[in-house]
C-alpha positions in Angstrom: 109.2 72.3 138.0 107.1 75.4 138.7 104.1 75.9 136.5 104.0 79.5 134.3 101.4 81.3 134.4 100.4 79.8 138.0 97.3 78.5 138.8 94.9 80.4 141.1 91.4 80.0 142.6 88.9 82.3 141.6 86.1 83.5 143.7 83.3 85.4 142.7 82.2 87.5 146.1 83.9 90.5 144.6 81.6 90.8 141.7 83.5 92.7 138.4 86.4 93.0 141.0 87.5 89.1 141.2 89.4 89.1 138.5 91.9 91.9 139.3 91.9 91.1 143.0 92.7 87.2 142.2 95.7 88.6 139.9 96.7 90.7 142.6 96.6 88.2 145.4 99.0 86.1 143.4 101.5 88.9 142.7 100.7 89.3 138.9 99.0 93.1 139.4 98.9 95.9 138.2 96.0 94.4 136.2 94.9 96.0 132.2 91.7 95.7 130.9 91.9 96.2 127.0 88.3 96.6 125.0 87.0 98.4 121.7 84.2 99.9 120.0 83.1 100.2 116.4 84.2 96.5 115.4 80.7 95.9 113.8 80.1 99.4 112.3 80.8 100.1 108.6 81.8 103.6 108.9 84.1 105.6 111.3 87.0 104.7 113.5 88.2 101.7 115.8 88.3 103.0 118.8 90.6 100.9 121.5 91.2 101.3 125.0 93.3 100.0 128.1 92.5 100.8 131.2 94.4 100.1 135.1 92.1 100.5 138.3 93.6 100.5 141.5 93.5 97.8 143.6 90.9 99.6 146.2 86.9 99.5 145.2 86.4 103.2 144.7 82.4 104.0 145.2 82.6 106.6 142.2 83.1 103.3 140.4 80.7 100.9 141.5 78.4 101.3 138.7 80.6 99.6 136.2 79.4 98.0 133.6 79.4 96.6 130.0 79.1 100.2 128.5 76.3 98.6 125.7 74.1 97.8 128.7 74.2 101.6 130.0 72.3 104.7 129.3 74.4 107.6 127.4 74.2 109.6 130.0 75.5 106.9 132.8 78.5 106.0 130.4 79.4 110.4 130.4 79.2 109.9 134.2 81.7 106.7 134.3 83.9 107.9 131.8 84.6 111.1 133.7 85.0 108.8 136.8 87.3 106.4 134.6 89.4 109.0 133.4 89.7 110.6 137.1 90.2 107.5 139.4 91.8 105.1 136.9 95.7 104.5 137.8 96.4 104.7 134.1 94.4 104.7 131.0 95.2 104.6 127.2 92.8 105.3 124.2 93.8 104.2 120.2 92.1 105.5 117.5 92.4 103.9 114.2 90.8 105.5 111.1 88.5 104.0 108.0 91.3 104.0 105.7 93.5 101.7 108.2 90.9 99.3 108.7 90.5 98.8 105.0 94.2 98.5 104.5 94.7 96.0 106.9 91.4 94.4 108.1 89.2 94.9 111.2 90.6 92.0 113.0 94.4 92.7 112.8 93.6 96.3 113.3 91.7 95.1 116.6 94.9 93.2 117.7 97.1 95.9 116.6 94.9 98.8 118.4 95.0 96.7 121.6 98.4 96.2 121.7 99.1 99.6 121.2 96.7 100.8 123.9 98.7 98.3 126.5 101.7 100.2 125.0 100.5 103.4 125.9 99.8 103.3 129.6 101.8 105.3 132.0 102.2 101.8 134.1 103.6 98.7 132.8 100.8 95.6 133.7 101.9 92.5 135.1 98.8 90.7 133.6 96.4 91.9 130.7 92.7 91.1 130.6 91.0 91.1 127.1 87.5 91.1 125.9 86.4 87.8 124.1 89.8 87.0 122.3 93.5 86.5 122.8 96.1 89.4 121.7 99.0 87.9 120.6 102.3 89.9 120.9 101.9 91.1 124.8 104.9 91.4 126.5 103.3 90.4 129.6 100.7 87.8 130.2 97.0 87.8 129.3 93.6 86.0 129.2 90.7 86.5 127.5 87.4 86.9 129.2 84.3 85.8 127.0 81.8 88.5 128.3 84.7 90.7 129.7 83.2 93.9 130.1 80.6 92.4 132.0 83.2 90.2 134.2 86.0 92.0 134.9 85.9 95.7 136.0 89.2 96.8 133.9 87.3 95.3 131.0 84.5 97.5 131.8 86.3 100.6 132.6 88.3 100.0 128.9 84.8 99.8 127.1 83.4 102.8 128.4 86.5 104.6 127.4 86.3 103.0 123.8 82.7 103.8 123.7 82.1 107.1 124.9 85.2 108.7 122.8 83.9 106.9 119.2 80.2 108.2 120.3 82.0 111.6 120.7 83.6 111.2 117.3 80.5 110.4 115.3 78.7 113.3 116.7 81.2 115.7 115.5 81.1 113.4 112.2 78.1 114.4 111.8 78.4 118.2 111.2 81.1 117.7 109.2 79.8 114.6 106.8 76.4 116.1 106.9 73.4 113.5 105.3 74.1 110.3 106.9 72.9 110.8 110.4 76.0 109.6 111.5 75.3 111.3 115.4 71.9 108.7 115.1 73.4 105.1 114.1 77.5 105.8 115.0 78.1 103.9 111.8 76.6 101.1 112.2 74.7 99.0 109.8 71.5 100.5 110.5 67.8 100.8 108.1 68.3 104.4 108.4 71.9 104.5 107.6 71.8 102.0 104.5 68.8 104.4 103.4 71.2 107.3 103.2 73.9 104.8 101.8 71.1 104.1 98.8 70.7 108.0 98.4 74.3 109.2 98.9 77.0 106.7 97.9 79.9 106.2 100.6 81.4 109.0 101.6 85.1 109.0 103.2 84.6 107.8 106.6 83.0 104.6 105.0 85.0 101.3 105.4 85.1 100.5 101.2 86.3 96.9 102.3 82.8 96.0 104.0 80.7 94.2 101.4 77.3 96.3 102.1 79.7 99.9 101.4 81.5 98.3 98.3 78.2 97.3 96.8 76.7 100.7 97.3 80.1 102.7 95.9 79.7 100.5 92.8 76.0 101.1 92.4 76.7 105.2 92.8 79.6 104.9 89.9 77.3 102.6 88.0 74.4 104.6 87.6 74.9 108.6 87.1 73.3 110.7 89.4 73.2 108.0 91.7 75.4 108.5 95.0 76.8 112.2 94.9 79.5 112.3 96.7 79.3 113.4 100.3 81.4 116.4 101.4 85.2 115.0 102.6 84.9 115.2 106.5 89.1 115.3 106.0 91.8 112.8 107.0 92.0 112.7 110.7 94.7 110.6 110.7 95.3 107.5 113.0 95.9 108.8 116.1 96.6 108.1 120.0 95.0 109.4 122.6 97.4 108.5 125.6 96.5 110.2 128.8 96.9 108.2 132.0 
């Protein structure tokens, strides 16, 4: 009786390309990596990306690593390389309103499914960062610390991180007073002080406890938490490019 998925030996010699090389050798390519940015933020969108790299190692992608370990300049450089040299890539943006409606984990899983579905090539296998993604139509494997262990996940993490950072910088101009360009929507001391002064904006995740508590405070105390300008409804949008 055959076993599915088939077992295959994983050799570490290929560094970040080990998973892809092993899966390709076993006839399970193309291999897609999927990752997100903004799960831990309390404002702004969740951005999820999927990426399929070509089987051959490209010098332009030799610096791939977990996006959180890279400088902003390095991420921007790798973003340009990934979007140029990847076989296919897809980015999905899920706005704060949808996160509040369905919950962050459901939004994360749904975003990963949508990002994989948006690829121009049908993957034979999907590697996800950290946790499994149910509902995919092809075999998949969660990889702990995947953005530092598999090149395709690292590439996806860079696509997601750079896209989200650009959104948050633009949001800083649309919704002034919150310093979104600095903290990118994460719960830093600076961000919390802005929330204490202004109350939540339309771009905050109202279902998050630290946002909800300040929303209640702003409602209860006249003169506290003046409404910030509305950044407008961007809608949940997918950026599907390969």
